[in-house]
N, C-alpha and C positions, 0 to 999 in steps of 0.2 A: 504495500500499500503506501503509495506516495506520501510524501512530507504533509504537502497542503490537505490532502485528502484526510489524514488522520487528525488535524486539527479542525476540520470541517466536521467529521464525524462525531468529534469529541464535544463540540459547540451546538451539535443539533437541538438538544432540548432547549437552550438558551435561545437559538436563532428562531425555532419554531414559534416560541412563546413572545419574544422581543419583535419579530419581523412581521407576525401574523397580526400583533395590535398595532404595529407602525402602518402597515399597508392599509390596514381598515380605517386606521385615522385617518392619512392622506386621501383616501378614496371617497370620505364620508364630508370632507370640507371643499368647498370650491372656492375659499380665499383662507388669508392666512390672517386671524385674528386672535384675540387674548383667549377665547376658549379654545381653541385649538393647541396654544401651549400650555394651557392648564391640563388638557388631556395627555399631551406630549409628556409634562413632567411627571403624571402618575405613571405613564407607560414604563419611564425610566427606573422609576423608585421600585416599579415591581419587579424590574429584572435584576433589583439587588444593587443599582447604582444608588448611592446614598443620598439623602435629600438635599445636603449642601452641593454636592457634586452635580446632582441632575438640575438643580436652580442655576449652577454655573453654567452647564451646557446651555440650557435654554437662553440665558443672557446672551452668551457668545452666538447662539442662533439668531437671536433677534437684531444683534448688532450686525451679522452678515446679511441678512435678509434685506435690512436698512440700508447698508453701504452699497449692495450690488441691486438694489430694486427689484428683488425677486417678489412674484405676487402668485405663483403657482405652487399650492402644496405640495405636490408630487416632487418637486427638487428638493425638498426638504432631507429626503433621504441619504442623497450624495452629499449634503452640507453637513451632516450629523456625521456621516462616515469621517469626512475629514476632520472633524472636530475631534472625534474619539482617537483618531488616529495620533493626533497631536498630543491627545491627553496621555496616552500610554506610552508615549516615545519615551526612552531613557538609554542607560548605559547598560545594556542587557548581557554582555559579554562576561563570561567567568574571569576575573584577574588571577591566574595560577602560574605566573612568570618564572617565579623563583624557584629554586630546588633546595630544600623542599619548599613547596606551598602548602597553606593548611586550608581546608574547609571544616567548618564547625556547623553542623546541622542542630538546629533547634526548634521547638514546637511541642504542643501540647501531644498527649498519648492519643494515637487513634487518627492522628491528620496524615499519617503515612510515612513518618521520617524513615523507618528502616527500609521500607520498599524504596523510596527516593535514594537513600545510600547505595543500597545494590545496583539500582539501575544506573546511577551516576558513574559509581565504580567501574560498571562495564563499560560505558561510552568511553570514560577517559583512558582506560586500557586499550580499546580498541583503536583510540588514537596515538596509540604508541607510548603511554606515559605507563611507570610503574606506581603501584597503588599501595597503601597500608591502610587498613580500617583500625579504628579504636573505640572499644566498645564501653563506652563512658556511661550508657544508661546501666548502672548496677544496682538500681534500686527497684527495676518493675520484674517481676519474676518472668522468665524465658526471655527477656529483651536480649540478653547476650546469645543465647541459643538461635533467636530468630535472626541476628545479624550473621551468626556464623552460617546459616543455610544461604544468607545472599553473598557472603564472602566465597564461600563454596562455588556458587553458581557463577560468581564474576571472574573466580579463579585468581583471588587474590589474598595477600595474608590477614589475619587480624590478631590485634593486641587486645587481650582482658584479663581481668582479675576475678576474685571470686564476687559472687552476688552480694550485693551489699557493701562492698569495699568503697574506698573513696575514689569518685569519679576522676578529681583532678591528679589523682597518682596515675589512674590509665592514660590521660592524656600525656601525662610527662613519660611514662614508659614508652609510649606509642611515637612520640618526638624522637626520644634516645634511639630508637629502632629505626626508622627515618633516616636519621643523619647517619648511623652505621651501615646502613645498607644503600644509601645514596638514592633515595627514593624520590621520585618527582611530586608525588602529591599525598598529603595524609588527609583523611575524611575521619571526623570523630562524630559518633553519636553522641545524645545527652539525654536526662532525663526530661520526661515531660511533666510529671507530678512527683512531689515529694510530699511531707506530712503537711505543709501549708505553703501557701505562694510564697512567702517570705524565704523559707529553707531553699525553694527550687531557685529563685532569684540568686540568692547569696552563694549557691554552688554554682550558677553559670558565671556570676561575675568571677569567684575563684579560679574556674577554667580559663577564662579569658585571660587573667593577670598571669597563670602559668604560661600560656600561648607567648605573650608579649614579652615575658621574661627570657624564653628559651629559643623564641623566634623571634626577635626583634626587629629584624630586617626581611623577614618572610612576607610573601604576599598572602593575605587572610582574607577568606571569604566567610561572612557569618549568614548562613541561608536558613530563613524562617520559612517551614513548612506549615502551609494553612491548607483547611479543609474546605473547598470552595462550597460544599452542600451547607454549609454553616452561616453563609451570607455574611450579614453584619457583624457577627459574632467573629469571625475572621480578623475584620478589621479591629475590633476592640483588642482582640490577642496580640496583633501585631503593635498596638500602642503600648500595650504592658511590657512586651519583650523588647521594645525599643528602649524602655528605661533602664534595662539593664546593660545593654551594649548597642553599638550602632550596628544596625542589620544592614548589609552590603547588598543584599536582593531575597527575593520570595520565591518560594516554589508553590505554586497552585494546583491541589491535587484536586481529584475527582470530580474535573470539569465536566468527564462525559456523565456524569450522574445527576445533574442539577440543571436548572433553568435560571441559575442564580449567577451566570457568567459575569454579569456585569460589574460585579465585586472587583474586578480586574480593573477596572475605570476608577473605581473610587479608592482602592488601595495606591494607586499612583498618584492620585490627584490630592488625597488628605494627607498622605503620608510620605509623599516623595521617594518612596522606596521601589526601586524597579522589580518588576516580576522576570525572573531569569527564566524559569522554566515553568512548564505547566503540563500536568498529568492529565492525559485523555485516554486512559484505559489501563488493562491489567497486565498487558505483557510487557515484557523486559524493553523493549524499545518504543513504548507508549509514553515516556518523557521526555518532552521535546522542548528544545530551546524556544524561548518565546519571541516570536518576531512581530512587533508592533502591526505592521501592515497586512500579514497573514491573519492575525487575531481579527483585525477589522473586515477583511475581507470574509472571512468565514462568518462572522457575526451579520453582515449584510448581505451575504448570498453572493458576492462578487466572486466569479471564478468556479462556485459549486457546480 
């Protein structure tokens, strides 16, 4: 299956909901007026584009309609697509140019962290990079075993300690191993839940201190994995994790299982954090680099 086809299929539920409503809207109006904008804003919010972002999109659309003298409601689709592309553009490339580079993967349990790590490890290995995984989610039963399964699938080594051990020590050992073996990329799992939120955030802060101490000059990515099916709750999670560390990118999983794909736009608009990967299925190659133009094309039916 082609690259664009995967994204298009993954966004089908969102597209069917969003474009169905949008097409119905423009077909039911013969002129562009305030009532049309009110209904458009509602459609955007129903696709889980947040209230503030939906309002911003409508304001920008009003401005462009006035600037260009547009009177035909049918032209709104193309103008909306242009605005969405601009809003989701960002620095989507992984920065892993040093040797070693390190990727810390964070997020709540159930969002797809372990699966994301496995798929990412295999992709990078297929690009010719050497990888080592660090199983630093030591608090959740079976987390180490689950990551081990993905390490085996991807054919990469994994560093782990006993369940319940200090996560930061696992990160330290993984870094030491990577240095000794001249490894290209370290990918570390982290806990998604501890006894309370403060414990979790303190533990993550400790991990990042270890990384900065042991690899002060290395490229580091802090990727936050979010479940697209949770909609606006995913945005709230991103805000919480941003309080602990500077998140360099978002991995948005389970886009194929939701009609809430508009959350991509909200994340980039409200948080100014680029979405770097999207999950559009269960297969090993269904973790796709995020390409803003492809996302907009798939959402607005272009090229489908």
